[in-house]
VEXFI-153259 format. One record per residue (C-alpha): residue in one letter; residue number from 1; chain; x, y, z. Coordinates in Angstrom, 3 decimals. Example, Ala and Ser with C-alpha at 12.3 -4.5 7.8 and 13.67 -1.06 7.14 Angstrom:
# residues 2
[A 1 A [12.300 -4.500 7.800]]
[S 2 A [13.670 -1.060 7.140]]
//
This chain:
# residues 284
[X 1 A [-0.998 4.603 12.992]]
[X 2 A [-1.158 1.887 10.518]]
[X 3 A [1.392 3.622 7.982]]
[X 4 A [3.329 6.826 7.611]]
[X 5 A [3.401 8.365 4.079]]
[X 6 A [6.496 9.812 2.758]]
[X 7 A [7.738 12.980 4.692]]
[X 8 A [8.380 16.383 2.755]]
[X 9 A [12.315 15.295 2.159]]
[X 10 A [14.216 15.122 -1.028]]
[X 11 A [17.361 12.815 -1.814]]
[X 12 A [20.748 14.938 -1.794]]
[X 13 A [21.711 15.620 -5.346]]
[X 14 A [24.693 13.671 -5.157]]
[X 15 A [22.655 10.361 -4.367]]
[X 16 A [24.037 7.383 -5.984]]
[X 17 A [22.031 5.686 -8.948]]
[X 18 A [22.335 2.057 -9.657]]
[X 19 A [21.202 0.654 -13.157]]
[X 20 A [18.865 -2.422 -13.358]]
[X 21 A [17.858 -4.236 -15.931]]
[X 22 A [15.346 -2.047 -18.095]]
[X 23 A [12.047 -1.771 -16.941]]
[X 24 A [9.380 1.086 -17.736]]
[X 25 A [10.189 4.607 -16.022]]
[X 26 A [8.137 5.820 -13.367]]
[X 27 A [4.982 7.945 -14.844]]
[X 28 A [3.342 10.546 -13.077]]
[X 29 A [0.029 8.829 -13.402]]
[X 30 A [-1.971 9.150 -9.730]]
[X 31 A [-5.485 7.189 -9.367]]
[X 32 A [-7.888 9.627 -8.902]]
[X 33 A [-10.857 7.867 -6.559]]
[X 34 A [-13.524 10.139 -7.105]]
[X 35 A [-13.383 9.411 -10.937]]
[X 36 A [-15.541 7.160 -12.658]]
[X 37 A [-14.991 3.731 -12.622]]
[X 38 A [-15.005 2.230 -16.099]]
[X 39 A [-17.486 -0.773 -17.047]]
[X 40 A [-18.772 -0.632 -13.237]]
[X 41 A [-22.335 -2.219 -13.407]]
[X 42 A [-25.165 -1.737 -10.568]]
[X 43 A [-26.262 -5.499 -11.594]]
[X 44 A [-26.057 -7.756 -9.836]]
[X 45 A [-26.665 -5.966 -6.362]]
[X 46 A [-24.057 -5.474 -3.693]]
[X 47 A [-24.321 -7.029 -0.756]]
[X 48 A [-22.258 -4.533 1.279]]
[X 49 A [-22.679 -5.894 4.839]]
[X 50 A [-21.404 -9.183 3.400]]
[X 51 A [-18.673 -7.762 1.362]]
[X 52 A [-16.996 -5.984 4.342]]
[X 53 A [-17.611 -9.070 6.724]]
[X 54 A [-15.624 -11.189 4.156]]
[X 55 A [-12.863 -8.583 3.544]]
[X 56 A [-13.033 -8.437 7.610]]
[X 57 A [-12.633 -11.802 7.738]]
[X 58 A [-9.544 -11.980 5.514]]
[X 59 A [-7.589 -9.225 7.518]]
[X 60 A [-8.150 -11.029 10.892]]
[X 61 A [-6.806 -14.156 9.229]]
[X 62 A [-3.589 -12.338 8.096]]
[X 63 A [-3.033 -11.246 11.097]]
[X 64 A [-3.977 -14.245 13.063]]
[X 65 A [-1.797 -16.403 10.991]]
[X 66 A [1.134 -14.501 10.711]]
[X 67 A [3.607 -12.707 12.920]]
[X 68 A [5.558 -11.398 10.342]]
[X 69 A [6.630 -11.639 6.600]]
[X 70 A [9.897 -11.220 4.790]]
[X 71 A [10.499 -10.221 1.225]]
[X 72 A [12.953 -8.498 -1.221]]
[X 73 A [11.979 -4.956 -1.812]]
[X 74 A [12.754 -2.919 -5.065]]
[X 75 A [12.177 0.575 -4.263]]
[X 76 A [12.904 3.173 -7.463]]
[X 77 A [12.377 6.798 -6.584]]
[X 78 A [11.769 9.618 -9.457]]
[X 79 A [12.001 13.160 -8.383]]
[X 80 A [11.206 16.190 -10.962]]
[X 81 A [10.494 19.903 -10.744]]
[X 82 A [7.078 21.472 -11.510]]
[X 83 A [7.591 21.449 -15.301]]
[X 84 A [8.334 17.701 -15.198]]
[X 85 A [12.065 17.763 -15.623]]
[X 86 A [13.769 14.970 -14.105]]
[X 87 A [15.665 15.689 -10.668]]
[X 88 A [17.126 12.537 -9.036]]
[X 89 A [16.100 8.873 -9.869]]
[X 90 A [17.027 6.376 -7.548]]
[X 91 A [16.941 2.528 -7.879]]
[X 92 A [17.686 0.164 -4.730]]
[X 93 A [17.136 -3.298 -3.328]]
[X 94 A [16.119 -4.344 0.138]]
[X 95 A [15.493 -6.752 2.452]]
[X 96 A [12.130 -5.931 3.498]]
[X 97 A [10.799 -7.178 7.123]]
[X 98 A [6.934 -6.540 8.387]]
[X 99 A [5.950 -7.513 11.895]]
[X 100 A [2.719 -7.141 12.972]]
[X 101 A [3.395 -7.070 16.708]]
[X 102 A [1.920 -9.167 19.308]]
[X 103 A [-2.016 -9.521 19.639]]
[X 104 A [-4.015 -7.052 21.031]]
[X 105 A [-6.943 -4.575 20.213]]
[X 106 A [-4.621 -2.055 18.773]]
[X 107 A [-3.009 -2.959 15.435]]
[X 108 A [0.808 -2.077 14.978]]
[X 109 A [2.745 -2.554 12.146]]
[X 110 A [6.545 -2.330 12.080]]
[X 111 A [8.853 -2.280 9.057]]
[X 112 A [12.596 -2.691 8.664]]
[X 113 A [14.323 -1.872 5.313]]
[X 114 A [18.128 -3.524 5.277]]
[X 115 A [20.056 -2.875 2.121]]
[X 116 A [20.707 -5.723 -0.090]]
[X 117 A [24.617 -6.509 -1.246]]
[X 118 A [25.551 -4.171 -3.753]]
[X 119 A [22.615 -1.867 -3.002]]
[X 120 A [24.180 0.780 -1.106]]
[X 121 A [21.742 3.949 -1.204]]
[X 122 A [20.812 4.020 2.302]]
[X 123 A [18.764 7.274 1.591]]
[X 124 A [15.963 5.762 -0.135]]
[X 125 A [14.945 3.387 3.224]]
[X 126 A [14.741 7.251 4.890]]
[X 127 A [12.327 8.682 2.401]]
[X 128 A [10.525 5.215 1.501]]
[X 129 A [6.540 5.258 2.445]]
[X 130 A [6.110 2.993 5.084]]
[X 131 A [2.660 1.032 5.619]]
[X 132 A [1.511 0.755 1.787]]
[X 133 A [1.682 -3.072 1.295]]
[X 134 A [-0.956 -3.148 4.427]]
[X 135 A [-3.215 -0.825 3.381]]
[X 136 A [-5.978 -3.492 3.050]]
[X 137 A [-6.119 -3.819 6.772]]
[X 138 A [-8.193 -0.593 7.186]]
[X 139 A [-10.899 -3.750 6.341]]
[X 140 A [-10.206 -4.933 9.721]]
[X 141 A [-13.094 -4.774 11.655]]
[X 142 A [-11.596 -2.713 14.329]]
[X 143 A [-10.654 -0.374 11.884]]
[X 144 A [-13.608 -0.251 9.361]]
[X 145 A [-15.967 2.110 11.552]]
[X 146 A [-13.303 4.699 11.072]]
[X 147 A [-14.668 5.298 7.287]]
[X 148 A [-17.730 5.771 5.751]]
[X 149 A [-17.686 2.781 3.175]]
[X 150 A [-20.188 2.360 0.479]]
[X 151 A [-20.423 0.011 -2.311]]
[X 152 A [-20.029 1.371 -6.092]]
[X 153 A [-21.107 -1.658 -8.140]]
[X 154 A [-19.556 -4.708 -10.107]]
[X 155 A [-16.215 -4.531 -11.956]]
[X 156 A [-13.554 -6.335 -13.457]]
[X 157 A [-9.847 -5.972 -12.224]]
[X 158 A [-7.468 -7.895 -14.451]]
[X 159 A [-10.167 -9.822 -15.755]]
[X 160 A [-11.230 -10.993 -12.506]]
[X 161 A [-15.052 -10.192 -11.253]]
[X 162 A [-14.899 -7.557 -8.171]]
[X 163 A [-16.756 -5.479 -5.980]]
[X 164 A [-15.766 -1.697 -5.899]]
[X 165 A [-15.966 -0.308 -2.412]]
[X 166 A [-15.581 3.195 -2.054]]
[X 167 A [-14.310 4.704 1.803]]
[X 168 A [-13.642 7.765 3.238]]
[X 169 A [-12.130 8.919 6.763]]
[X 170 A [-15.505 9.949 9.139]]
[X 171 A [-15.731 13.225 9.884]]
[X 172 A [-17.027 12.019 13.522]]
[X 173 A [-14.008 10.230 14.041]]
[X 174 A [-9.917 11.388 14.767]]
[X 175 A [-7.769 9.805 12.269]]
[X 176 A [-5.864 7.122 13.917]]
[X 177 A [-4.728 4.783 10.794]]
[X 178 A [-2.518 7.059 8.865]]
[X 179 A [-0.281 9.641 9.321]]
[X 180 A [2.833 11.755 7.269]]
[X 181 A [6.037 11.430 9.155]]
[X 182 A [8.115 14.678 9.519]]
[X 183 A [11.322 15.609 11.381]]
[X 184 A [9.586 16.519 14.484]]
[X 185 A [6.031 15.225 14.554]]
[X 186 A [3.414 12.434 12.756]]
[X 187 A [0.683 14.435 10.949]]
[X 188 A [-2.668 12.957 10.906]]
[X 189 A [-4.311 11.914 7.661]]
[X 190 A [-7.673 11.963 6.314]]
[X 191 A [-8.089 9.242 3.231]]
[X 192 A [-10.423 8.818 0.996]]
[X 193 A [-10.074 5.159 -1.564]]
[X 194 A [-11.364 2.260 -3.846]]
[X 195 A [-10.950 -1.008 -3.185]]
[X 196 A [-11.378 -4.189 -5.819]]
[X 197 A [-12.884 -6.993 -3.509]]
[X 198 A [-13.267 -10.641 -4.967]]
[X 199 A [-16.744 -11.366 -4.338]]
[X 200 A [-15.953 -15.275 -3.907]]
[X 201 A [-13.434 -14.666 -1.104]]
[X 202 A [-13.364 -11.521 -0.152]]
[X 203 A [-9.528 -10.570 -0.606]]
[X 204 A [-8.623 -7.329 -1.581]]
[X 205 A [-7.021 -7.481 -5.071]]
[X 206 A [-6.422 -3.568 -5.506]]
[X 207 A [-6.842 -0.334 -3.737]]
[X 208 A [-6.178 3.207 -4.323]]
[X 209 A [-6.087 6.078 -1.892]]
[X 210 A [-6.015 9.855 -1.928]]
[X 211 A [-5.914 12.467 0.768]]
[X 212 A [-9.170 13.919 1.444]]
[X 213 A [-7.740 17.385 1.601]]
[X 214 A [-3.923 18.525 1.144]]
[X 215 A [-1.415 19.302 4.209]]
[X 216 A [-0.784 23.307 3.912]]
[X 217 A [2.041 22.977 6.724]]
[X 218 A [4.298 21.177 4.783]]
[X 219 A [3.396 22.367 1.309]]
[X 220 A [1.602 18.703 0.234]]
[X 221 A [-1.114 19.730 -2.141]]
[X 222 A [-2.016 15.997 -2.771]]
[X 223 A [-0.648 12.013 -2.436]]
[X 224 A [-2.133 9.053 -4.121]]
[X 225 A [-1.185 5.310 -3.692]]
[X 226 A [-2.211 2.509 -5.574]]
[X 227 A [-1.754 -1.122 -4.615]]
[X 228 A [-1.776 -4.644 -6.189]]
[X 229 A [-2.138 -8.217 -4.166]]
[X 230 A [-1.596 -11.588 -5.321]]
[X 231 A [-2.069 -15.022 -4.004]]
[X 232 A [1.061 -16.629 -2.671]]
[X 233 A [0.894 -20.472 -1.458]]
[X 234 A [2.410 -21.987 1.683]]
[X 235 A [3.773 -25.555 0.172]]
[X 236 A [3.853 -27.582 3.529]]
[X 237 A [0.694 -26.126 4.812]]
[X 238 A [-1.700 -25.937 1.760]]
[X 239 A [-2.681 -22.354 2.775]]
[X 240 A [-3.236 -19.471 0.115]]
[X 241 A [-2.556 -15.674 1.380]]
[X 242 A [-2.686 -12.810 -0.437]]
[X 243 A [0.282 -10.249 0.080]]
[X 244 A [1.240 -7.197 -1.976]]
[X 245 A [2.859 -7.510 -5.184]]
[X 246 A [3.587 -3.976 -5.996]]
[X 247 A [2.677 -0.226 -4.720]]
[X 248 A [3.123 3.037 -6.007]]
[X 249 A [3.207 6.221 -4.294]]
[X 250 A [2.550 9.857 -5.914]]
[X 251 A [3.320 13.334 -3.730]]
[X 252 A [2.552 16.463 -5.024]]
[X 253 A [4.394 19.366 -3.280]]
[X 254 A [3.407 22.386 -6.341]]
[X 255 A [7.632 22.859 -7.396]]
[X 256 A [8.387 19.390 -6.630]]
[X 257 A [6.710 15.664 -7.620]]
[X 258 A [7.857 12.491 -6.318]]
[X 259 A [7.241 9.041 -7.326]]
[X 260 A [7.842 6.005 -5.364]]
[X 261 A [7.560 2.546 -6.730]]
[X 262 A [7.518 -0.770 -4.711]]
[X 263 A [7.944 -4.441 -5.943]]
[X 264 A [8.039 -7.389 -3.780]]
[X 265 A [9.484 -10.544 -4.562]]
[X 266 A [11.182 -13.791 -2.881]]
[X 267 A [8.560 -13.804 0.033]]
[X 268 A [9.099 -15.580 3.288]]
[X 269 A [6.122 -16.055 5.717]]
[X 270 A [6.707 -16.760 9.132]]
[X 271 A [3.436 -18.352 11.111]]
[X 272 A [3.397 -18.560 14.598]]
[X 273 A [4.758 -22.443 14.955]]
[X 274 A [6.967 -22.503 12.250]]
[X 275 A [9.196 -20.899 9.568]]
[X 276 A [8.153 -21.522 5.569]]
[X 277 A [9.292 -20.316 2.544]]
[X 278 A [6.701 -19.666 -0.309]]
[X 279 A [6.210 -19.521 -3.810]]
[X 280 A [6.857 -15.781 -5.614]]
[X 281 A [3.030 -14.118 -6.389]]
[X 282 A [1.463 -14.883 -8.815]]
[X 283 A [-0.657 -12.490 -11.009]]
[X 284 A [-4.474 -13.238 -10.137]]
//
């Protein structure tokens, strides 16, 4: 499976809390992928096969050019009760490594989080969502057929033009892309979502997902994810690659709500031949 979403666990009540420089608090605002998209237009007509072909090429390029990438990751975790009263708030930083594994037909993604100096809250890495940064790899040609996809039209994302593509797990195929980790197993998950894709390049600029339905066995009523991507540039090779800039996951267990926010910086990308350090992401 490409990703495992947050399991039905909580941080201990005594978890340490680290204060960082002031930033906007996490707010419960999960994306709703079946809601109308503001400002969307049916003109120009959307060439869905071409859009998916380009997006597939970008996903293949990422896997082909990079074995892994490393970054500094800040994770903020907020937990409230069913009335919205805060229960737990944690802020920690990690050295974050993603490994795409060896070349094969089956795509595998492995993540490692190592607490940075002065960031000793190891509990965060235990409950952190895994696989969120590489959600856009569902447009890999080997995975596209797992989903029913349609182009909803032409819109803007961060003042950039974009095709809006809606996707939903096919009922004719067993979900093999995403799962939810519990202590004893990984539960298969069906997702639906939207992606904002640049018309000139096929790069995924923004992506949102919801569960097709809740998971009654663990009391999960809903889960939503929002991911922003931005271009990073290799100085020595003059190559630009889009990588995650931030991701937020929202989990609703009825009597408990959890928000996990991820931000990434200080990227290092490792190519097959050489190791190179690149600039931080720039907003498109």
